[in-house]
C-alpha positions as CSV (number, residue, x, y, z in Angstrom):
1,M,-0.5,-0.3,0.1
2,K,3.0,2.4,0.9
3,D,4.3,1.7,-2.7
4,M,1.2,2.4,-4.1
5,M,1.0,6.2,-2.1
6,D,4.6,6.7,-3.3
7,F,3.7,6.2,-6.6
8,V,0.4,8.5,-6.7
9,K,2.3,10.9,-4.7
10,K,5.0,11.0,-7.6
11,N,2.9,11.1,-10.2
12,L,0.7,14.2,-8.8
13,G,3.9,16.3,-8.0
14,L,3.4,16.1,-4.2
15,E,6.1,13.8,-3.3
16,E,8.9,15.9,-1.6
17,D,12.5,15.4,-3.2
18,E,14.8,13.7,-0.3
19,K,17.4,15.7,-1.2
20,E,15.4,19.5,-0.5
21,K,14.6,17.8,3.1
22,E,18.0,17.8,3.9
23,D,19.8,20.5,4.8
24,P,22.9,21.3,2.9
25,E,26.0,20.3,4.8
26,T,28.5,23.1,5.0
27,I,32.1,21.7,5.1
28,I,34.8,23.8,6.5
29,V,38.5,22.6,5.7
30,P,41.0,24.0,7.5
31,E,44.5,25.4,5.2
32,H,46.1,23.7,7.7
33,S,45.3,20.3,9.4
34,F,47.2,20.1,12.3
35,Y,50.8,21.3,13.4
36,E,53.6,19.5,14.2
37,I,55.5,21.7,17.0
38,I,59.6,20.7,16.2
39,L,62.0,20.8,19.3
40,M,65.6,20.8,18.1
41,K,69.2,21.5,18.7
42,A,71.1,23.5,16.5
43,K,74.4,22.1,16.0
44,S,75.5,23.6,12.2
45,L,73.6,25.9,9.8
46,E,72.6,22.7,8.1
47,D,69.9,22.7,11.1
48,I,69.2,26.1,10.9
49,D,68.0,26.3,7.6
50,Y,66.0,22.8,7.7
51,A,64.4,24.7,10.6
52,I,63.5,27.9,8.1
53,N,62.3,25.4,6.0
54,Q,60.0,23.7,8.6
55,I,58.8,26.9,9.0
56,T,58.5,28.6,5.6
57,E,57.8,25.2,3.8
58,E,55.7,23.5,6.5
59,K,53.8,26.0,8.6
60,N,55.3,24.3,11.4
61,P,57.0,26.0,14.6
62,I,60.2,25.5,16.0
63,I,61.6,25.6,19.5
64,L,65.2,25.5,18.8
65,D,67.9,25.4,21.3
66,M,71.1,27.6,20.3
67,S,73.3,26.4,22.9
68,Y,76.1,24.6,21.1
69,L,76.2,27.0,18.2
70,E,76.9,29.8,20.8
71,N,79.1,28.2,22.8
72,E,80.9,26.0,20.2
73,L,80.2,27.6,16.9
74,P,80.7,31.3,17.7
75,E,80.4,32.1,13.8
76,D,77.8,29.6,12.3
77,Y,75.8,31.4,15.6
78,Q,76.0,34.9,13.8
79,L,75.0,33.6,11.2
80,A,72.2,31.5,12.5
81,G,71.0,35.3,14.1
82,E,71.5,37.0,10.7
83,K,69.3,34.6,9.1
84,L,66.7,34.6,11.8
85,K,66.7,38.0,11.8
86,D,65.7,38.5,7.5
87,L,63.1,35.3,8.0
88,R,61.6,38.3,10.8
89,Q,61.5,41.0,8.5
90,K,60.9,39.7,5.1
91,I,58.5,36.9,6.4
92,G,57.2,38.0,9.0
93,V,58.4,35.0,11.3
94,E,57.6,35.7,15.2
95,V,60.7,34.9,17.2
96,I,60.6,35.0,20.7
97,L,63.7,34.2,23.3
98,L,62.4,31.5,25.8
99,C,65.0,31.1,28.5
100,K,68.5,32.3,28.4
101,N,70.5,31.0,31.4
102,G,72.9,28.8,30.4
103,K,71.3,28.1,27.2
104,N,70.2,29.8,24.4
105,V,66.4,28.7,23.6
106,L,64.2,30.5,21.3
107,I,60.4,29.1,19.7
108,I,59.7,30.3,16.1
109,T,56.7,30.9,14.4
110,P,55.7,30.9,11.0
111,P,53.4,34.1,10.6
112,E,50.3,32.7,10.5
113,I,50.7,31.4,13.8
114,K,50.8,34.9,16.5
115,L,52.7,34.0,19.7
116,I,50.8,36.4,23.1
117,R,53.2,37.5,25.2
118,K,51.3,37.8,28.6
119,D,53.6,39.1,31.9
């Protein structure tokens, strides 16, 4: 009997389309589904280049310990500082010193991630 009623409704135009009953779904796809926060110790300029690549290409924040460069390779430490300064000026990454007591630890984030400093 239900089949007969459905047939009559359909032929008379009384049947609502199932598609019209459903609300259209809104799908929000994030630009970047997740971030990997990378912790690393820089022991060479290649490590700095890797960190810069992660920030600029992969959009991942880095927590970077630069103590080894500062203590063992001061020339490379200077160059690394200049590279980070250029990144801040050209791309707008954020670089914040987390601690300096015996360790030189920075957090570096891509421009898409804003750090908020609270005192």
